[in-house]
C-alpha positions as CSV (number, residue, x, y, z in Angstrom):
1,M,-0.7,10.2,26.0
2,N,-0.9,13.1,23.6
3,L,-4.0,12.7,21.5
4,T,-5.3,14.9,18.6
5,A,-8.1,14.5,16.1
6,W,-8.2,17.0,13.3
7,A,-10.8,17.0,10.5
8,V,-10.8,19.0,7.3
9,E,-13.8,19.3,4.9
10,R,-13.1,19.7,1.2
11,D,-14.7,19.3,-2.2
12,G,-14.1,15.8,-3.5
13,S,-14.7,14.0,-6.8
14,G,-18.1,12.7,-5.7
15,G,-19.2,15.7,-3.5
16,R,-18.0,16.9,-0.1
17,D,-15.4,14.8,1.7
18,V,-14.0,14.9,5.2
19,N,-10.5,13.7,6.0
20,L,-9.8,12.9,9.7
21,L,-6.3,12.5,11.1
22,V,-6.0,11.0,14.6
23,T,-2.6,11.0,16.2
24,V,-1.7,9.0,19.3
25,E,1.7,9.8,20.8
26,A,3.2,8.6,24.0
27,S,4.3,11.3,26.4
28,A,8.1,11.6,26.7
29,D,8.0,11.1,30.5
30,A,5.6,8.1,30.4
31,P,7.2,5.0,32.0
32,R,7.9,2.2,29.5
33,A,6.4,-1.2,29.8
34,P,8.5,-4.3,30.4
35,V,9.7,-6.0,27.2
36,A,9.3,-9.7,26.2
37,V,11.2,-10.3,23.0
38,N,12.3,-13.5,21.3
39,L,15.0,-12.7,18.7
40,V,14.7,-15.0,15.6
41,L,18.0,-14.9,13.9
42,D,18.9,-16.3,10.5
43,R,22.1,-18.3,10.5
44,S,21.8,-19.9,7.1
45,A,24.9,-20.2,4.8
46,S,24.3,-16.9,3.1
47,M,24.8,-15.1,6.5
48,R,28.4,-16.4,6.8
49,G,31.0,-13.8,7.5
50,A,30.2,-10.1,7.7
51,P,26.4,-10.5,7.7
52,L,26.3,-12.9,10.7
53,A,29.0,-10.8,12.6
54,A,26.8,-7.7,12.0
55,A,23.7,-9.5,13.1
56,V,25.3,-10.6,16.3
57,E,26.5,-7.1,17.0
58,A,23.0,-5.8,16.4
59,A,21.5,-8.4,18.6
60,Q,23.9,-7.5,21.4
61,L,22.1,-4.1,21.4
62,L,19.0,-5.8,22.7
63,V,21.0,-7.4,25.5
64,E,22.7,-4.1,26.4
65,R,19.4,-2.2,26.4
66,A,17.4,-4.7,28.5
67,G,16.5,-3.7,32.0
68,P,16.0,-5.9,35.0
69,K,12.2,-6.4,34.3
70,D,12.7,-7.3,30.6
71,Y,12.6,-10.8,29.1
72,L,14.7,-11.8,26.1
73,G,15.2,-15.1,24.3
74,L,17.1,-16.2,21.2
75,I,16.1,-18.6,18.4
76,A,18.6,-19.3,15.6
77,F,17.6,-21.0,12.4
78,D,19.1,-22.5,9.3
79,G,17.4,-25.7,8.1
80,V,16.1,-26.2,11.6
81,P,15.2,-23.6,14.3
82,E,16.8,-23.9,17.7
83,Q,16.0,-22.0,20.9
84,L,19.6,-21.2,21.9
85,A,18.5,-19.1,24.9
86,P,15.1,-19.4,26.5
87,L,13.0,-16.4,27.3
88,R,14.3,-15.3,30.7
89,I,14.2,-12.2,32.8
90,M,17.4,-10.3,32.2
91,D,19.3,-10.7,35.4
92,A,23.1,-10.9,35.3
93,S,23.2,-14.6,34.6
94,A,20.7,-14.6,31.8
95,R,22.3,-11.6,30.2
96,A,25.7,-13.2,30.2
97,H,24.3,-16.5,28.9
98,L,22.5,-14.8,26.0
99,S,25.5,-12.8,25.1
100,E,27.7,-15.9,25.0
101,R,25.2,-17.8,22.8
102,L,25.2,-14.9,20.3
103,T,29.0,-14.7,20.2
104,A,29.4,-18.5,19.7
105,M,26.8,-18.7,16.8
106,K,27.8,-20.5,13.6
107,T,26.2,-20.7,10.2
108,G,24.5,-23.8,8.8
109,S,22.5,-24.6,5.7
110,G,18.9,-24.1,4.7
111,T,16.3,-21.5,5.7
112,A,13.4,-22.8,7.7
113,L,11.7,-19.4,8.2
114,H,8.2,-20.6,8.7
115,E,9.1,-23.2,11.3
116,A,11.3,-20.6,13.1
117,V,8.4,-18.2,13.5
118,E,6.1,-21.0,14.6
119,T,8.6,-22.2,17.2
120,S,9.1,-18.7,18.5
121,A,5.4,-18.1,18.8
122,A,4.9,-21.3,20.6
123,A,7.6,-20.4,23.1
124,M,6.1,-17.0,23.7
125,R,2.6,-18.3,24.3
126,R,4.0,-20.2,27.2
127,L,5.2,-17.0,28.9
128,F,3.1,-14.3,30.4
129,V,4.6,-11.0,31.5
130,P,2.0,-8.6,33.0
131,G,1.9,-5.3,31.1
132,A,4.0,-6.5,28.2
133,R,2.8,-7.7,24.8
134,P,5.0,-10.6,23.6
135,K,7.1,-9.8,20.5
136,M,9.5,-11.4,18.2
137,L,12.1,-9.7,16.1
138,V,13.0,-11.7,12.9
139,L,16.2,-11.0,11.0
140,T,16.7,-12.8,7.7
141,D,18.7,-12.3,4.5
142,G,17.2,-15.1,2.4
143,E,14.0,-16.7,1.1
144,P,12.7,-19.9,2.8
145,S,14.1,-23.1,1.4
146,V,12.9,-25.6,4.1
147,G,9.3,-26.2,5.0
148,P,6.4,-24.0,3.8
149,R,7.4,-21.5,1.2
150,A,4.1,-20.2,-0.3
151,L,3.1,-16.6,0.4
152,A,-0.4,-17.9,1.5
153,D,1.3,-20.0,4.2
154,F,3.0,-16.9,5.6
155,R,-0.1,-14.8,5.5
156,T,-1.9,-17.4,7.5
157,L,0.9,-17.7,9.9
158,G,1.2,-13.9,10.4
159,S,-2.5,-13.7,11.1
160,Q,-2.4,-16.6,13.5
161,V,0.5,-15.1,15.4
162,A,-1.1,-11.7,15.7
163,E,-4.4,-13.1,16.8
164,S,-2.6,-15.0,19.6
165,G,-1.4,-11.6,20.9
166,I,2.2,-11.7,19.7
167,S,3.5,-8.9,17.5
168,V,6.1,-9.6,14.8
169,H,8.9,-7.1,13.8
170,A,11.3,-7.9,11.0
171,L,14.5,-6.8,9.4
172,G,15.2,-7.9,5.8
173,L,18.9,-7.8,4.9
174,G,20.3,-7.4,1.4
175,R,18.9,-8.5,-1.9
176,H,17.6,-12.1,-1.5
177,Y,14.9,-12.1,1.2
178,L,11.3,-11.9,-0.1
179,P,9.6,-8.6,1.0
180,E,6.1,-10.1,0.4
181,I,6.8,-12.7,3.0
182,L,8.0,-10.2,5.6
183,E,5.0,-8.0,4.9
184,A,2.7,-11.0,5.4
185,L,4.3,-11.8,8.7
186,T,4.3,-8.3,10.1
187,G,1.3,-6.6,8.6
188,P,-1.3,-8.3,10.8
189,S,0.7,-7.1,13.9
190,G,0.6,-3.5,12.6
191,T,4.4,-3.2,12.5
192,G,5.7,-3.6,9.0
193,F,9.3,-4.6,8.2
194,T,12.5,-2.7,7.7
195,H,15.0,-3.1,4.8
196,V,18.7,-2.9,5.3
197,D,21.0,-2.7,2.3
198,D,24.0,-4.5,3.7
199,A,25.7,-5.7,6.9
200,E,27.2,-2.3,7.5
201,G,23.8,-0.7,7.9
202,L,22.4,-3.4,10.1
203,P,23.4,-2.1,13.6
204,L,21.9,1.3,12.8
205,A,18.6,-0.2,11.6
206,T,18.5,-2.4,14.6
207,A,19.2,0.5,17.0
208,A,16.1,2.2,15.6
209,L,14.0,-0.9,16.2
210,V,15.4,-1.4,19.6
211,A,14.4,2.2,20.4
212,E,10.9,1.3,19.2
213,L,10.7,-1.9,21.2
214,F,12.2,-0.5,24.4
215,G,10.2,2.7,24.3
216,E,6.8,1.0,24.5
217,V,4.4,2.5,27.0
218,G,1.1,1.0,25.9
219,T,-0.2,-2.1,24.1
220,Y,-3.3,-3.2,22.2
221,A,-4.1,0.4,21.2
222,R,-7.4,0.8,19.3
223,L,-9.3,3.7,17.8
224,F,-13.1,3.9,17.5
225,V,-14.6,6.4,15.1
226,R,-18.3,7.0,15.1
227,P,-19.5,8.9,12.0
228,S,-22.8,10.8,11.7
229,G,-23.9,12.4,8.4
230,F,-21.5,10.2,6.3
231,A,-22.3,7.9,3.4
232,E,-19.1,5.9,4.1
233,L,-15.9,6.1,6.1
234,L,-12.6,4.5,5.1
235,C,-9.3,4.1,7.1
236,R,-6.5,5.0,4.6
237,H,-3.8,3.3,6.7
238,R,-3.5,-0.4,6.5
239,Y,-4.3,-1.1,10.1
240,P,-6.5,-4.1,10.9
241,A,-10.1,-2.6,10.9
242,R,-13.6,-3.9,11.5
243,A,-17.1,-2.6,12.1
244,D,-17.9,-2.4,15.8
245,G,-21.6,-1.5,16.3
246,D,-22.0,2.0,14.9
247,A,-18.2,2.6,14.8
248,L,-15.2,1.8,12.7
249,S,-12.7,0.1,15.0
250,V,-9.0,0.2,14.0
251,G,-6.2,-1.6,15.8
252,L,-3.0,0.5,16.2
253,G,-0.8,-2.1,18.0
254,S,1.7,-0.9,20.5
255,L,2.5,2.7,21.4
256,S,6.1,3.7,21.8
257,H,8.2,6.8,22.6
258,A,10.0,6.1,19.3
259,F,7.2,7.4,17.0
260,A,3.6,8.6,17.0
261,R,0.8,6.5,15.6
262,R,-1.3,8.2,13.0
263,A,-4.5,7.0,11.4
264,L,-6.0,8.8,8.4
265,F,-9.7,8.4,7.6
266,S,-11.6,9.6,4.6
267,G,-15.4,9.9,4.4
268,R,-18.0,11.0,1.9
269,L,-20.7,13.2,3.3
270,E,-24.4,12.7,2.7
271,S,-25.4,15.6,5.0
272,A,-24.2,19.1,5.6
273,D,-24.5,18.4,9.3
274,W,-21.9,15.9,10.3
275,S,-19.9,14.8,13.3
276,L,-17.2,12.3,14.2
277,G,-16.8,10.7,17.7
278,V,-13.3,9.5,18.4
279,T,-12.3,7.3,21.2
280,T,-9.1,5.5,21.9
281,T,-8.2,2.6,24.2
282,W,-4.9,1.0,25.2
283,M,-3.4,-1.2,27.9
284,E,-1.0,0.4,30.3
285,N,0.5,-1.3,33.4
286,G,-2.1,-4.0,33.1
287,D,-5.0,-1.6,33.1
288,T,-7.2,-0.5,30.2
289,R,-7.3,3.2,29.5
290,R,-10.1,4.7,27.5
291,V,-10.1,8.4,26.4
292,T,-12.4,10.4,24.2
293,V,-10.4,12.6,21.8
294,P,-12.0,16.1,21.2
295,L,-12.5,16.7,17.4
296,Q,-11.0,19.9,16.0
297,R,-12.2,21.1,12.6
298,V,-9.4,22.8,10.7
299,L,-9.1,24.7,7.4
300,P,-7.4,23.1,4.4
301,E,-4.7,25.8,4.3
302,S,-4.0,25.8,8.0
303,P,-0.8,24.0,9.2
304,E,-3.0,21.2,10.6
305,G,-5.0,21.0,7.3
306,R,-1.8,20.8,5.2
307,M,-0.5,18.1,7.5
308,I,-3.6,16.0,7.0
309,R,-3.3,16.4,3.2
310,A,0.4,15.6,3.3
311,V,-0.2,12.3,5.1
312,G,-2.7,11.3,2.4
313,V,-0.3,12.4,-0.4
314,E,2.5,10.4,1.2
315,L,0.3,7.3,1.2
316,D,-0.4,7.8,-2.5
317,L,3.3,8.3,-3.2
318,V,4.6,5.1,-1.6
319,A,1.7,3.1,-3.1
320,A,2.4,4.4,-6.6
321,E,6.2,3.8,-6.1
322,S,5.6,0.2,-5.1
323,A,3.2,-0.3,-8.0
324,S,5.8,1.0,-10.4
325,W,8.4,-1.5,-9.2
326,K,5.9,-4.3,-9.4
327,A,5.1,-3.3,-13.0
328,L,8.9,-3.4,-13.9
329,L,9.1,-6.9,-12.4
330,R,6.2,-7.9,-14.6
331,K,8.0,-6.5,-17.7
332,N,5.4,-3.8,-18.1
333,P,7.3,-0.6,-18.8
334,A,4.2,1.4,-19.7
335,G,2.5,0.6,-16.4
336,A,5.8,1.4,-14.6
337,E,6.0,4.8,-16.2
338,Q,2.4,5.6,-15.4
339,A,2.7,4.6,-11.7
340,L,6.0,6.5,-11.5
341,S,4.4,9.6,-12.9
342,T,1.7,9.4,-10.2
343,A,4.4,9.1,-7.6
344,E,6.4,12.0,-8.9
345,A,3.2,14.2,-9.0
346,A,2.6,13.2,-5.4
347,L,6.1,14.2,-4.5
348,R,5.7,17.6,-6.1
349,E,2.4,18.1,-4.1
350,L,4.2,17.0,-0.9
351,V,6.9,19.6,-1.5
352,A,4.3,22.3,-2.2
353,L,2.4,21.4,1.0
354,D,5.6,21.8,3.0
355,A,4.3,20.0,6.1
356,E,7.2,19.8,8.6
357,Q,5.9,16.5,10.1
358,V,5.8,14.8,6.6
359,P,9.1,15.8,4.9
360,A,9.3,15.2,1.2
361,R,13.1,14.8,1.1
362,R,13.0,11.3,2.5
363,H,11.3,10.1,-0.7
364,E,13.5,12.0,-3.3
365,E,16.4,9.6,-3.6
366,R,14.2,6.5,-4.0
367,L,12.1,8.1,-6.8
368,K,15.4,9.2,-8.5
369,D,16.5,5.5,-8.4
370,L,13.1,4.4,-9.7
371,R,13.2,7.0,-12.6
372,H,16.6,5.7,-13.5
373,A,15.4,2.1,-13.6
374,V,12.3,3.0,-15.7
375,E,14.2,5.1,-18.3
376,R,17.0,2.5,-18.9
377,K,14.4,-0.3,-19.0
378,V,16.7,-2.6,-17.0
379,G,16.6,-6.3,-17.8
380,E,17.4,-7.2,-14.2
381,L,16.1,-4.9,-11.5
382,P,18.3,-3.6,-8.7
383,A,17.0,-5.9,-6.0
384,L,18.1,-3.6,-3.1
385,L,16.0,-0.7,-4.4
386,V,12.9,-2.9,-4.9
387,R,13.1,-4.1,-1.4
388,R,13.7,-0.7,0.0
389,A,10.6,0.6,-1.7
390,R,8.5,-2.3,-0.5
391,A,9.7,-1.8,3.1
392,E,8.8,2.0,2.9
393,D,5.4,1.1,1.5
394,A,4.8,-1.4,4.3
395,R,5.9,0.9,7.2
396,T,4.3,4.1,5.8
397,G,1.1,2.2,5.3
398,L,1.1,1.4,9.0
399,S,2.3,4.9,9.9
400,I,5.7,3.9,11.2
401,V,7.5,6.7,9.4
402,Q,10.9,6.7,11.0
403,A,13.9,7.7,9.0
404,L,16.7,5.1,9.1
405,P,20.2,6.2,8.4
406,V,21.2,3.3,6.0
407,S,24.7,3.3,4.6
408,R,24.8,3.2,0.8
409,K,28.3,2.6,-0.5
410,A,27.3,2.4,-4.1
411,R,24.3,2.5,-6.3
412,T,23.0,-0.7,-7.6
């Protein structure tokens, strides 16, 4: 693992502040862990035609990428979930069976999303693969219509699944799925969800997630930060966090070749003499690794200092962008304009910081779309843009900042 801990001290609104950025990145040559993934695929009526064909093509990427030590399974759901292919090690027979079940899939009616996730979790709890954290990949294009539908139910389910050791990844396709529900399912796992505009972009988005899943080298990663001389310490990213003795403990989830995990902390000083002890742990090949990360103090205008500041500014940007869309949904144009102005100011600051690892350009198109919506005071919001913004907020908040090449044939 490549581990860094950079801290920068600056004047804040309430005195002196310290921002700490911890980065945990898997070495490129680290052997990956075996994969155990249950694919939970929506086959409701709205998936008929091109969406289901694209979803099947995307799912075949998992089958193609799987190695001889990996386990894959398939649940399809409409009004009722069905385990079409059990979780099996991907030998030639299992690979052929799974591929055949995907090719033969037909659409039905209804969307029993809650039951499908419950069924998948139950199946995964019965299987233990040493060194692999069980995962499910949920793909849906619609909102639940059968079984529990309340957001609170999905928040409870997401927490229960994560607490049982299973991580949930999700792809939301098109304009009808509910981003709040996918965020509720994936947030406790520390994964977030990915938005895809249309069926054409689905294989590309899935390829990025497959790289994430099949690049995993460590599981159950956790940071411990022990402050001295601080009045308070806050984790800015939305990882699950808790007090652990004299430390703040933050769960990072799995570590993959596909991206580095970052965690930004902000603390208010009560003493000029301060320190931060940083330790990280993770599971690798069935063993627990524990490493102390040396702290490096950097200057605000150094490349490291600008990167720390850029990570914080990006978090502010996506949060303000999401707040602006929410205000538009509530028919509050003044609130939308205020939040958008905050996001645009953050974008300008991000451009000025010019941190290579946090490029501003990936946010420019979305904010242009948002500005257009705010200025024309649209009666009906472009749903694709709202969902894209919510997905960006979810994954940036969990430091899964991975650019996805999504096709956009036309503006909404």
